C-alpha positions as CSV (number, residue, x, y, z in Angstrom):
1,M,9.5,63.6,-12.2
2,N,7.0,64.3,-9.5
3,S,6.4,62.1,-6.5
4,V,3.1,60.7,-7.8
5,D,4.9,59.3,-10.9
6,N,7.6,57.8,-8.8
7,L,5.1,56.2,-6.5
8,T,3.1,54.8,-9.5
9,L,6.3,53.4,-11.0
10,S,7.4,51.8,-7.8
11,L,4.1,50.2,-7.2
12,L,3.2,49.0,-10.7
13,M,6.6,47.9,-12.0
14,N,8.3,44.6,-11.5
15,K,10.9,45.1,-8.7
16,T,13.9,44.1,-10.8
17,K,12.8,46.4,-13.6
18,Y,12.1,49.2,-11.2
19,N,15.6,48.8,-9.7
20,K,17.2,49.0,-13.1
21,Y,15.0,52.0,-14.0
22,L,16.0,53.7,-10.7
23,A,19.7,53.0,-11.3
24,Q,19.5,54.7,-14.7
25,T,17.3,57.6,-13.9
26,D,18.2,58.4,-10.2
27,P,21.6,56.8,-9.4
28,D,21.7,58.5,-6.0
29,A,18.4,57.0,-4.9
30,H,19.5,53.6,-6.2
31,K,22.8,53.8,-4.3
32,E,21.0,54.8,-1.1
33,K,18.7,51.8,-1.5
34,Q,21.6,49.5,-2.1
35,E,23.4,50.8,1.0
36,F,20.2,50.3,3.1
37,I,20.0,46.7,2.0
38,A,23.7,46.2,2.7
39,N,23.2,47.7,6.2
40,L,20.3,45.4,6.9
41,L,22.3,42.4,6.0
42,Q,25.3,43.6,7.9
43,N,23.3,44.3,11.1
44,R,20.9,41.4,10.8
45,R,21.8,39.7,14.2
46,E,21.5,42.9,16.2
47,L,18.3,43.9,14.5
48,L,16.7,40.5,15.2
49,S,18.0,40.7,18.8
50,I,16.4,44.1,19.4
51,T,13.2,43.0,17.7
52,N,13.0,39.9,19.9
53,K,13.5,42.0,23.0
54,L,10.7,44.4,22.0
55,I,8.4,41.4,21.3
56,E,9.0,40.0,24.8
57,N,8.7,43.5,26.4
58,P,7.1,46.1,24.2
59,D,7.7,48.9,26.8
60,H,11.4,48.2,27.0
61,S,12.9,51.0,29.1
62,S,16.4,50.8,27.7
63,M,15.2,51.6,24.2
64,S,14.4,55.2,23.1
65,S,10.8,56.1,22.9
66,E,11.2,56.6,19.1
67,I,12.3,53.1,18.6
68,V,9.5,51.7,20.9
69,D,6.9,53.8,19.0
70,S,8.3,52.8,15.6
71,F,8.3,49.2,16.6
72,A,4.7,49.4,17.8
73,I,3.6,50.8,14.4
74,Y,5.7,48.1,12.6
75,A,4.3,45.3,14.7
76,K,0.7,46.5,14.2
77,E,1.2,46.6,10.5
78,L,2.6,43.1,10.4
79,I,-0.2,41.8,12.6
80,N,-2.8,43.4,10.2
81,H,-0.9,41.9,7.3
82,L,-1.0,38.4,8.8
83,Q,-4.7,38.7,9.7
84,E,-5.5,39.7,6.2
85,K,-3.4,36.9,4.8
86,K,-5.2,34.4,7.1
87,K,-8.6,35.8,5.9
88,M,-7.6,35.5,2.3
89,N,-6.5,31.9,2.8
90,E,-9.8,31.1,4.5
91,L,-11.8,32.7,1.7
92,E,-9.8,30.9,-0.9
93,H,-10.5,27.6,0.9
94,V,-14.2,28.3,1.1
95,E,-14.3,29.4,-2.6
96,K,-12.5,26.2,-3.6
97,V,-14.9,24.0,-1.6
98,E,-17.9,25.9,-3.1
99,E,-16.4,25.5,-6.6
100,E,-16.0,21.8,-6.1
101,E,-19.6,21.5,-4.9
102,V,-20.8,23.4,-8.0
103,L,-18.7,21.3,-10.3
104,F,-19.7,17.9,-8.9
105,G,-22.8,18.8,-6.9
106,S,-24.8,16.1,-5.3
107,I,-25.0,13.3,-7.7
108,D,-27.9,10.9,-7.3
109,E,-26.3,7.5,-7.8
110,S,-29.4,5.5,-7.1
111,K,-30.7,3.5,-10.0
112,P,-34.1,4.7,-11.2
113,T,-36.8,2.1,-10.8
114,T,-38.7,1.6,-13.9
115,S,-42.2,0.4,-13.5
116,S,-44.9,-0.1,-15.9
117,F,-47.5,2.6,-16.4
118,W,-50.2,-0.1,-16.9
119,S,-49.4,-2.4,-14.0
120,K,-47.5,-2.6,-10.7
121,D,-44.9,-4.9,-12.1
122,Q,-41.3,-3.7,-12.4
123,I,-39.9,-3.7,-15.9
124,V,-36.6,-5.5,-16.3
125,K,-34.7,-4.6,-19.4
126,T,-32.3,-7.1,-20.8
127,N,-29.8,-6.8,-23.5
128,A,-31.3,-7.7,-26.9
129,I,-28.1,-9.4,-27.9
130,L,-28.2,-11.7,-24.9
131,Q,-31.6,-12.8,-25.8
132,T,-30.4,-14.2,-29.1
133,I,-27.8,-16.3,-27.3
134,P,-29.0,-19.6,-25.9
135,K,-29.1,-19.6,-22.0
136,S,-26.6,-22.4,-21.8
137,K,-24.0,-20.4,-23.7
138,R,-24.5,-17.0,-22.0
139,P,-21.7,-15.6,-19.9
């Protein structure tokens, strides 16, 4: 399979299904990936310690220039990711507020005043059933 097909599969497939597919079709690549994950977990404390040192001092002189350069690229990508995530959250919030405004809008809750077309008197409508009940027995 060519690299474009591999890239397409890796990006479009579910991660667990892709790992199963990779284990079946390319056991060497699957084994290499599993070893990498195991090494990450095994060296977790040291990796975090080095990362913290580079965050505090990005031009750390005791680190090789390759590590410092790689960390700079990694940090820039993470910062871009976080900024994009923040923008997406803000846009989702704005869209949600706008959606609520569209759904409910501004409801005019004032009672309409009904006035007579023929005089300036206000028309008061009463329930026809209440008019049939004597005033002394009305609720």
